[in-house]
N, C-alpha and C positions, 0 to 999 in steps of 0.2 A: 305365523303359520307358514309363510313362504320359506322361512329358514328351515323349518321342520321338513317341508316338502323337498327342498334341495338336498338335505342330508339323506332323506329316504331314497331319493332318486340316485344319488351318488353311491349309496350302498348297493343298489341293484345294478348299477353300471359297473361297479367293481366286480361283482359276481359274474356278469356277462363277459367282461374282459378276461377274467381267470378262465372261464369256459372256452373262450376263443383261443387263448394261449395254449390250452390243452387239446385243441382241435375237437371239442365236444359239441360244437354248434353246427347244425345242418347248413351246409353251404348255400342251398337255394333260398334260405330265409334270412341270411345275414344282412343283405342290403335293406330289407324291410325293417328288421330290428333297428338298424342304424338310423333309418329314416324316422321311425317313431320316436326313438330316443333323442333325436335332434329337436323335437318339439318340446316346448317348455312344460306343458301340463300333462305329459305322459311318460311312462317308463315301462319297458317290457320285462316280463319274467319268463319262466320256462315256456318255451315254444318249440314246435316241431314242424318241419316242412312236409311232413307226410312220411309214411313208412310202409314197408312190405314185411309181413310176419308169417311165420308158421307157428301155430299154437296148438297145444294138446288141450282138449277140453277137460275141465275138471267137473266134479259133481256140482260145485257152485262156481259162479263166475270168478270169484277171487281166488279160486283154487286152480284156475287154468295156468298152464306153464308155457312160457315163451320158449320155443325150441330154436328159433332163428329169427333175427331181426336185421333188416337193412334200412337205412335212411336214404337210400338211393336205389335205383334199379340195377341189380347185378347183371353180369353178362348172361346171355341166354344159356351158355354151357353151365355156369355155376347154378343158375336158377333151376335148370332141368335136373341136374345131379341132385340138388337138395330136395326137390319135389319127388323125384323117383325114390330117393332114400326113404322119405316119410310115407310115401304111398305104399311101399312094401314093408314098412315097419310093423312088427307083430306087437300090437298093443290093443287093449280093449277100448281105449279112449278114441274119440273122433279127433283126427288131426286136420286142422283147418288151415287153408291159405287165406290170408287177409291182406288187403291193401287199405290203408286208412289215409284220409285227407289231412291237411295241415291243421294245427291247433295254434292259435295265437293268443297269448295271455298278455294283456296290457293293463296297467294300473293308471287310472285317471285321478288327478288331484281333487276334482270336485264332481258332484253328480251331473252338473251341467256339462262339464267336459266329457264325461262318460256318455251322456245322451247324444252329444254332438258326434262323437267318434262312432258310436253304434249306428246312428242314423246314416252316416257316411258309408259305413260298411253295407248297410241294407241297400243303399242306392247303387252300390257296385255289384249287387247280385248275391251277397252273402245270405244264405237261408237259415243257418244255424248259429246261435250264439245267445248271449245274455249279459246282464250286468248284475253284479253282486256287491253289496256293501262289505267292506272289510274294516279292520281296525283303523283308528285315527281318522275317521271321516274320509277315507279314500274308497275308490270303487274299482273292482276288478271287472274288466271286459273280456269275455271269452268268445272268440270267433273260431268257427270250425268249418273246414272245407267239407264238401259233400261228395267227393269222389271216392267211392268205396267199392271194394270187391270182397266177397266172402263166400267160400265154397269148401266143402270137405274135400281134401286132396284125393281120396279114393274115388270121388265122382268126376274128376277131371279126365276128359277124353283126349284133349290135345293140350300139351304143355305149351306148344308154340302159340296157340290161340290165346291161352291165358296170359302168356308173357306179352303178346302184342296188346291185349286189352289193358294189362297193367301199365305198360309203357305209355299208352294213350291217356289213361286216367292220371298218371303221375304228371305228364306234360300239361294236361288241363289244370291240374292242381297248381303247378308251378307258374302257369300263365296267370292264374288268379292272384298269386302272391305278387307277381310283377305288376299287375293291374292296380293292386292296393298300394304298392310302393310308388308307382307313378302318380296316383291320385294324391297321396300324402305329400309328395314333393311340391305339388301346387299350393299347399297350405303355407309354405314358408314365406 
């Protein structure tokens, strides 16, 4: 079973390295991913350090269209230009500005490992997440940051205030990522 786990983990680490080489991994979460992957009984999968989006609402949620996505906070000038464009866009759909917290996906070798990791995250103040069984007796741990903003762009009175709020929330989000990284470094 240990051999199977090692092969499984190596496969995921190879995917991560390919994504790193293509610059497809959010910089604020790289240190955390490396920290988790240095632990014997865990491996990360698709994760995100948080993002800022402009979304056109669809009739159904899955029919919504991402119009612009940043995995960092753009400059205020770029932010304001993009929001102004969509605020004045002639469309019957509601155009939303959204800021979403981080998402961390980690696979644990055993259920006991998953419970331990999840309990540790709860002790750090993580409020959203869960454990799901996946194939081959492994367990997916999903942890989500709770720093969110969501507002129809037409309702924004001050882009500067929205930008400042988004900046504050992203920094709070990234501080939590650092807090998790530091706690996990104590486990080695």
